[in-house]
VODRENTI-279463 format. One record per residue (C-alpha): residue number from 0; x, y, z. Coordinates in steps of 0.2 Angstrom, whole numbers. Layout:
residues N
<pt pos="NUM" u="X" v="Y" w="Z"/>
...
This chain:
residues 88
<pt pos="0" u="91" v="-85" w="14"/>
<pt pos="1" u="109" v="-85" w="7"/>
<pt pos="2" u="113" v="-93" w="-10"/>
<pt pos="3" u="130" v="-97" w="-17"/>
<pt pos="4" u="133" v="-91" w="-35"/>
<pt pos="5" u="146" v="-97" w="-48"/>
<pt pos="6" u="163" v="-93" w="-42"/>
<pt pos="7" u="158" v="-96" w="-24"/>
<pt pos="8" u="152" v="-79" w="-20"/>
<pt pos="9" u="137" v="-79" w="-8"/>
<pt pos="10" u="123" v="-67" w="-10"/>
<pt pos="11" u="109" v="-63" w="2"/>
<pt pos="12" u="91" v="-66" w="-3"/>
<pt pos="13" u="75" v="-57" w="5"/>
<pt pos="14" u="57" v="-57" w="0"/>
<pt pos="15" u="54" v="-42" w="-10"/>
<pt pos="16" u="35" v="-44" w="-13"/>
<pt pos="17" u="22" v="-53" w="-23"/>
<pt pos="18" u="17" v="-53" w="-41"/>
<pt pos="19" u="2" v="-40" w="-42"/>
<pt pos="20" u="-1" v="-42" w="-61"/>
<pt pos="21" u="6" v="-48" w="-77"/>
<pt pos="22" u="4" v="-35" w="-91"/>
<pt pos="23" u="5" v="-47" w="-106"/>
<pt pos="24" u="4" v="-34" w="-120"/>
<pt pos="25" u="16" v="-22" w="-111"/>
<pt pos="26" u="28" v="-37" w="-108"/>
<pt pos="27" u="29" v="-32" w="-90"/>
<pt pos="28" u="26" v="-39" w="-72"/>
<pt pos="29" u="21" v="-28" w="-57"/>
<pt pos="30" u="27" v="-33" w="-40"/>
<pt pos="31" u="19" v="-26" w="-24"/>
<pt pos="32" u="32" v="-25" w="-10"/>
<pt pos="33" u="29" v="-33" w="7"/>
<pt pos="34" u="22" v="-21" w="20"/>
<pt pos="35" u="37" v="-22" w="32"/>
<pt pos="36" u="51" v="-25" w="18"/>
<pt pos="37" u="69" v="-20" w="19"/>
<pt pos="38" u="66" v="-3" w="10"/>
<pt pos="39" u="65" v="0" w="-9"/>
<pt pos="40" u="75" v="-9" w="-21"/>
<pt pos="41" u="86" v="0" w="-34"/>
<pt pos="42" u="83" v="0" w="-53"/>
<pt pos="43" u="93" v="-15" w="-60"/>
<pt pos="44" u="90" v="-26" w="-44"/>
<pt pos="45" u="88" v="-44" w="-49"/>
<pt pos="46" u="71" v="-53" w="-44"/>
<pt pos="47" u="69" v="-71" w="-43"/>
<pt pos="48" u="54" v="-82" w="-41"/>
<pt pos="49" u="54" v="-97" w="-29"/>
<pt pos="50" u="46" v="-112" w="-36"/>
<pt pos="51" u="41" v="-126" w="-25"/>
<pt pos="52" u="42" v="-144" w="-31"/>
<pt pos="53" u="29" v="-157" w="-29"/>
<pt pos="54" u="42" v="-170" w="-24"/>
<pt pos="55" u="43" v="-173" w="-5"/>
<pt pos="56" u="60" v="-167" w="3"/>
<pt pos="57" u="65" v="-157" w="-12"/>
<pt pos="58" u="72" v="-140" w="-11"/>
<pt pos="59" u="63" v="-125" w="-19"/>
<pt pos="60" u="71" v="-119" w="-35"/>
<pt pos="61" u="75" v="-101" w="-39"/>
<pt pos="62" u="71" v="-94" w="-56"/>
<pt pos="63" u="77" v="-77" w="-63"/>
<pt pos="64" u="62" v="-66" w="-66"/>
<pt pos="65" u="72" v="-51" w="-72"/>
<pt pos="66" u="79" v="-34" w="-67"/>
<pt pos="67" u="69" v="-20" w="-59"/>
<pt pos="68" u="65" v="-8" w="-73"/>
<pt pos="69" u="56" v="5" w="-62"/>
<pt pos="70" u="52" v="9" w="-44"/>
<pt pos="71" u="36" v="20" w="-40"/>
<pt pos="72" u="24" v="22" w="-26"/>
<pt pos="73" u="26" v="26" w="-8"/>
<pt pos="74" u="44" v="24" w="0"/>
<pt pos="75" u="37" v="12" w="14"/>
<pt pos="76" u="28" v="1" w="1"/>
<pt pos="77" u="35" v="3" w="-16"/>
<pt pos="78" u="30" v="-5" w="-32"/>
<pt pos="79" u="42" v="-13" w="-45"/>
<pt pos="80" u="40" v="-16" w="-63"/>
<pt pos="81" u="50" v="-29" w="-73"/>
<pt pos="82" u="51" v="-28" w="-92"/>
<pt pos="83" u="51" v="-45" w="-100"/>
<pt pos="84" u="62" v="-48" w="-115"/>
<pt pos="85" u="55" v="-47" w="-133"/>
<pt pos="86" u="51" v="-63" w="-141"/>
<pt pos="87" u="65" v="-69" w="-153"/>
C-alpha cells in the first residue's frame, strides 16, 4: 500500500509482522515479523497498526504504534520491540 503524508510526499507501506506480546510493566510491544517479509527493519523505523472499521465501505485507519527500539533474532525472521512513552 502507498499512503500520502502531509506535504504530499508518498511513502510505501508493507506488512512488517504481528503483535506477539504487550509487556505492560516494561511499556513495550513485541512484534514478530512475517515469514517471508522484506527483510529486517532498522532501529527507528515507524510501525503503524491497521484498524478496520465496523462501518460498511469504510477504509481502514492507520494508527502510529511507535518507532522500532530494538531488532533481534534471526535475520530471516527478526523480532522488533517498540517502547511506549511514559505516562504523563
